[in-house]
One Martini backbone bead per residue (centre of mass of N, CA, C, O) as a GRO file, in nm:
protein
  165
    1MET     BB    1   3.673  18.218  14.014
    2PRO     BB    2   3.581  17.938  13.948
    3ASP     BB    3   3.381  17.702  14.032
    4PRO     BB    4   3.354  17.373  14.119
    5ILE     BB    5   3.165  17.292  13.888
    6THR     BB    6   3.342  17.389  13.658
    7HIS     BB    7   3.593  17.224  13.723
    8LEU     BB    8   3.452  16.942  13.715
    9SER     BB    9   3.334  16.952  13.431
   10ILE     BB   10   3.595  16.994  13.272
   11GLY     BB   11   3.750  16.759  13.404
   12TYR     BB   12   3.554  16.537  13.300
   13ILE     BB   13   3.592  16.578  13.002
   14VAL     BB   14   3.892  16.519  12.999
   15ALA     BB   15   3.887  16.241  13.141
   16ARG     BB   16   3.692  16.094  12.939
   17HIS     BB   17   3.918  16.124  12.693
   18CYS     BB   18   4.225  16.098  12.844
   19TYR     BB   19   4.148  15.948  13.155
   20LYS     BB   20   3.971  15.680  13.186
   21ASP     BB   21   4.137  15.514  13.417
   22ASN     BB   22   4.161  15.817  13.597
   23LYS     BB   23   3.912  15.998  13.682
   24THR     BB   24   3.925  16.038  13.990
   25LEU     BB   25   4.207  16.156  14.011
   26PHE     BB   26   4.159  16.392  13.821
   27LEU     BB   27   3.920  16.527  13.965
   28CYS     BB   28   4.057  16.572  14.237
   29SER     BB   29   4.296  16.738  14.110
   30THR     BB   30   4.114  16.969  13.993
   31ILE     BB   31   4.001  17.070  14.292
   32ILE     BB   32   4.236  17.091  14.515
   33PRO     BB   33   4.334  17.399  14.498
   34ASP     BB   34   4.068  17.487  14.683
   35ILE     BB   35   4.152  17.418  14.979
   36ASP     BB   36   4.221  17.708  15.076
   37GLY     BB   37   3.926  17.801  15.088
   38LEU     BB   38   3.837  17.616  15.313
   39THR     BB   39   4.032  17.726  15.520
   40GLY     BB   40   3.914  18.016  15.514
   41LEU     BB   41   3.628  17.945  15.609
   42VAL     BB   42   3.702  17.823  15.878
   43TYR     BB   43   3.841  18.073  15.987
   44ILE     BB   44   3.602  18.265  15.973
   45PHE     BB   45   3.407  18.094  16.164
   46LEU     BB   46   3.617  18.077  16.412
   47VAL     BB   47   3.735  18.396  16.436
   48LEU     BB   48   3.524  18.568  16.345
   49PRO     BB   49   3.293  18.769  16.430
   50SER     BB   50   2.986  18.801  16.461
   51GLY     BB   51   2.879  19.030  16.215
   52SER     BB   52   3.057  19.047  15.996
   53SER     BB   53   3.142  19.176  15.718
   54PRO     BB   54   3.164  19.093  15.390
   55ASP     BB   55   3.430  19.250  15.347
   56GLU     BB   56   3.589  19.108  15.572
   57MET     BB   57   3.552  18.821  15.470
   58ALA     BB   58   3.688  18.869  15.194
   59ARG     BB   59   3.963  18.962  15.301
   60VAL     BB   60   4.027  18.699  15.457
   61PHE     BB   61   3.992  18.498  15.223
   62GLN     BB   62   4.229  18.632  15.045
   63LEU     BB   63   4.459  18.514  15.231
   64PHE     BB   64   4.400  18.209  15.120
   65HIS     BB   65   4.253  18.295  14.837
   66PRO     BB   66   4.494  18.266  14.653
   67SER     BB   67   4.775  18.048  14.709
   68LEU     BB   68   4.975  17.794  14.737
   69THR     BB   69   4.780  17.595  14.559
   70ALA     BB   70   4.803  17.840  14.313
   71SER     BB   71   5.114  17.797  14.273
   72LEU     BB   72   5.376  17.754  14.052
   73PHE     BB   73   5.600  17.702  14.262
   74PHE     BB   74   5.431  17.458  14.415
   75LEU     BB   75   5.325  17.250  14.208
   76PRO     BB   76   5.530  17.007  14.216
   77VAL     BB   77   5.485  16.950  14.520
   78PHE     BB   78   5.178  16.928  14.529
   79ALA     BB   79   5.156  16.686  14.336
   80TYR     BB   80   5.318  16.494  14.516
   81ILE     BB   81   5.137  16.505  14.763
   82ILE     BB   82   4.889  16.395  14.622
   83LEU     BB   83   5.009  16.131  14.541
   84LEU     BB   84   5.068  16.027  14.830
   85ALA     BB   85   4.781  16.051  14.938
   86PHE     BB   86   4.647  15.851  14.741
   87ARG     BB   87   4.825  15.611  14.816
   88LEU     BB   88   4.726  15.599  15.113
   89VAL     BB   89   4.418  15.575  15.061
   90ASN     BB   90   4.427  15.457  14.735
   91ARG     BB   91   4.597  15.257  14.521
   92LYS     BB   92   4.378  15.221  14.286
   93LEU     BB   93   4.380  15.531  14.187
   94VAL     BB   94   4.682  15.475  14.122
   95PRO     BB   95   4.902  15.436  13.913
   96GLN     BB   96   5.186  15.258  13.901
   97ALA     BB   97   5.307  15.492  13.752
   98THR     BB   98   5.438  15.766  13.885
   99ALA     BB   99   5.481  15.951  13.638
  100LYS     BB  100   5.190  15.933  13.531
  101ALA     BB  101   5.047  16.042  13.783
  102TYR     BB  102   5.198  16.309  13.800
  103ARG     BB  103   5.110  16.420  13.525
  104LEU     BB  104   4.808  16.408  13.572
  105ILE     BB  105   4.807  16.606  13.813
  106LEU     BB  106   4.936  16.845  13.668
  107VAL     BB  107   4.718  16.881  13.452
  108ALA     BB  108   4.480  16.929  13.644
  109ILE     BB  109   4.596  17.181  13.782
  110LEU     BB  110   4.638  17.347  13.520
  111ILE     BB  111   4.341  17.363  13.451
  112HIS     BB  112   4.254  17.512  13.700
  113LEU     BB  113   4.444  17.759  13.664
  114GLY     BB  114   4.338  17.836  13.383
  115LEU     BB  115   4.054  17.905  13.474
  116ASP     BB  116   4.140  18.118  13.684
  117MET     BB  117   4.278  18.309  13.454
  118LEU     BB  118   3.991  18.429  13.352
  119MET     BB  119   4.057  18.595  13.612
  120THR     BB  120   4.126  18.836  13.795
  121GLY     BB  121   4.346  18.817  14.094
  122ASN     BB  122   4.567  18.630  14.063
  123ARG     BB  123   4.846  18.426  14.227
  124PRO     BB  124   5.085  18.245  14.060
  125PHE     BB  125   5.341  18.379  14.252
  126TRP     BB  126   5.311  18.279  14.516
  127PRO     BB  127   5.403  18.528  14.749
  128LEU     BB  128   5.373  18.717  14.543
  129ALA     BB  129   5.178  19.015  14.460
  130PHE     BB  130   5.133  18.924  14.182
  131GLU     BB  131   4.892  18.979  13.937
  132ALA     BB  132   4.671  18.772  13.731
  133GLY     BB  133   4.485  18.780  13.429
  134LEU     BB  134   4.180  18.763  13.264
  135PRO     BB  135   3.886  18.962  13.167
  136VAL     BB  136   3.648  18.737  13.115
  137ILE     BB  137   3.559  18.710  13.418
  138PRO     BB  138   3.358  18.848  13.634
  139TYR     BB  139   3.308  19.017  13.941
  140SER     BB  140   3.026  18.829  14.008
  141ILE     BB  141   2.750  18.648  13.997
  142TRP     BB  142   2.795  18.602  13.684
  143GLY     BB  143   3.091  18.485  13.728
  144THR     BB  144   2.949  18.212  13.826
  145ILE     BB  145   2.698  18.134  13.656
  146VAL     BB  146   2.797  18.131  13.360
  147PRO     BB  147   3.027  17.919  13.376
  148MET     BB  148   2.844  17.699  13.486
  149ILE     BB  149   2.652  17.679  13.247
  150VAL     BB  150   2.866  17.625  13.032
  151ALA     BB  151   2.985  17.368  13.161
  152LEU     BB  152   2.718  17.204  13.176
  153THR     BB  153   2.663  17.215  12.872
  154LEU     BB  154   2.920  17.076  12.783
  155LEU     BB  155   2.872  16.818  12.945
  156ALA     BB  156   2.600  16.738  12.818
  157GLY     BB  157   2.704  16.727  12.529
  158ASP     BB  158   2.919  16.517  12.576
  159LEU     BB  159   2.734  16.291  12.692
  160LEU     BB  160   2.522  16.290  12.443
  161PHE     BB  161   2.731  16.322  12.164
  162LEU     BB  162   2.996  16.193  12.283
  163ARG     BB  163   3.238  15.969  12.255
  164SER     BB  164   3.493  15.801  12.465
  165ASP     BB  165   3.608  15.558  12.254
   0.00000   0.00000   0.00000
């Protein structure tokens, strides 16, 4: 799965051109499906004994990510929960029209899931064990570094050479 920098870079490019008035909401919605990964990391550090092998940590992490927040089944509910959470935190971030904000959040999450689908091992129909994805990005350190470099290059090119108005 692409790293947070890749998700945010691509999300910012889309927000800059398509959602100028709601960039913050779009960016936050682009990265929020990875919240389950944060939950997994907290669990690993609180529950696993110190000195656990990297393989054990990876196995436990995969119990959490990708899971509910990356599931197409949960997507409509998850988007609505995000909408309500943003309304509670800061009403200024959310457009007045609930349907418009909901669509914006759905698009942001779908972009995130689409980037994740460039790598195999995703579970878009979680809790079903069915895995899907394209073998475009390999599972390796290069599978993190190369997409990040490509995304940052696209972002730099967008910021330097393309106008957003």
